[in-house]
C-alpha positions in Angstrom: 89.0 -155.4 53.2 91.8 -152.9 53.7 89.7 -149.9 52.7 86.7 -150.9 55.0 89.1 -151.4 57.8 90.9 -148.0 57.0 87.6 -146.2 56.9 86.0 -147.5 60.2 87.5 -144.8 62.6 86.6 -142.1 60.4 83.2 -143.0 59.9 82.8 -143.9 63.4 84.1 -140.2 64.2 81.7 -138.8 61.8 78.6 -140.7 63.4 80.1 -139.7 67.0 79.5 -135.9 65.7 76.4 -136.5 63.8 73.1 -134.8 64.8 70.8 -137.1 66.4 73.6 -139.7 67.2 73.2 -140.9 70.8 75.4 -144.1 71.3 77.2 -146.9 69.7 78.6 -150.2 70.8 82.4 -150.3 70.8 85.2 -152.4 72.2 88.6 -151.7 73.5 89.5 -150.9 69.7 87.0 -148.2 69.4 84.7 -150.1 67.1 82.7 -153.5 67.5 84.2 -155.9 64.8 85.4 -158.2 67.3 82.2 -158.6 69.2 80.6 -161.8 68.5 77.1 -161.8 67.0 74.9 -164.7 66.1 77.5 -167.3 66.7 79.1 -166.6 63.1 82.7 -165.5 63.2 82.1 -163.8 59.8 79.6 -161.4 60.9 80.3 -158.1 62.4 77.8 -156.1 64.4 76.8 -152.3 64.1 74.7 -151.4 67.0 73.9 -147.7 67.5 71.3 -145.6 68.9 69.8 -142.5 67.3 67.1 -139.9 68.3 65.1 -141.1 65.6 65.1 -142.6 61.9 65.4 -139.3 60.3 68.8 -138.6 62.1 70.1 -142.3 61.0 68.9 -141.8 57.7 70.7 -138.4 57.3 73.8 -139.8 58.5 73.6 -143.0 56.5 73.0 -141.2 53.0 75.6 -138.7 53.4 79.4 -138.1 53.7 81.8 -140.8 54.5 79.2 -143.4 55.5 77.4 -142.8 52.1 80.8 -143.6 50.2 81.2 -146.8 52.2 77.6 -147.9 51.7 78.0 -147.3 48.0 81.0 -149.7 48.2 79.7 -152.4 50.4 79.3 -155.1 47.8 83.1 -155.1 47.6 83.4 -156.2 51.4 80.2 -158.1 52.3 78.1 -160.7 50.8 74.5 -160.0 49.6 72.2 -161.8 51.9 68.6 -162.7 51.1 67.4 -162.4 54.9 67.3 -159.3 56.8 70.5 -158.0 58.3 69.4 -154.7 59.8 66.7 -154.2 62.7 65.3 -151.0 64.1 63.6 -150.7 67.2 62.7 -148.0 69.7 64.4 -148.0 73.0 63.7 -145.8 76.3 66.0 -142.7 76.9 69.1 -143.9 78.5 68.9 -147.5 77.4 71.9 -149.2 75.9 70.8 -152.1 73.7 73.0 -155.5 74.1 74.1 -157.6 71.4 71.7 -160.2 72.6 68.6 -157.9 72.4 69.9 -157.0 68.7 70.0 -160.7 67.9 66.5 -161.3 69.2 65.1 -158.2 67.3 66.8 -159.0 63.9 65.6 -162.7 64.4 62.1 -161.6 65.1 62.2 -159.4 62.0 63.3 -162.2 59.9 60.6 -164.5 60.8 57.5 -162.0 61.1 58.7 -159.1 58.7 58.5 -155.5 59.9 56.4 -155.0 63.2 56.3 -152.5 65.9 59.0 -154.7 67.7 61.5 -154.9 65.0 61.5 -152.9 61.7 63.4 -151.3 58.9 63.9 -147.8 57.3 61.4 -148.7 54.6 58.9 -149.9 57.0 59.0 -148.0 60.4 56.6 -147.7 63.3 56.0 -144.8 65.8 57.9 -144.7 68.8 56.8 -146.7 71.8 56.7 -150.0 73.6 55.8 -153.1 71.6 55.6 -156.7 72.1 57.1 -159.6 69.6 54.6 -160.9 67.3 53.0 -164.2 68.0 52.4 -163.5 71.7 48.9 -163.1 73.1 47.6 -159.5 73.8 47.9 -158.4 77.4 44.5 -158.7 79.0 42.9 -155.3 79.9 40.7 -155.0 83.0 37.8 -152.7 82.8 37.6 -150.2 85.6 34.9 -147.7 86.7 
């Protein structure tokens, strides 16, 4: 894990300067590895906001982040369930860990929807309701 931990600050610094980067969750250490997520001490959260999925994809698959992504199997178990969820947020909104947990669990249960999706199956920007809720009623107007 030493290589992973040593790379956190440089990768985070690269993200902070990347085109389309908006915000990232961080604790007093400058990263979020000590922030609890899903009640599991073995999990770490990476919670960021980007202008759009193109900006996120460009950052993920180039430079230092790409190098770390290529080595992820050295540090992390391969899980069968989804570990990353994307969703659209209004400008200026800072997502919470609880919000991220809710979206990830929704993705695991319902697959990609406008409420929680993946880079492979994304949806246009806009508000979205969780799957399984009744559609809001619309009153006719004249």
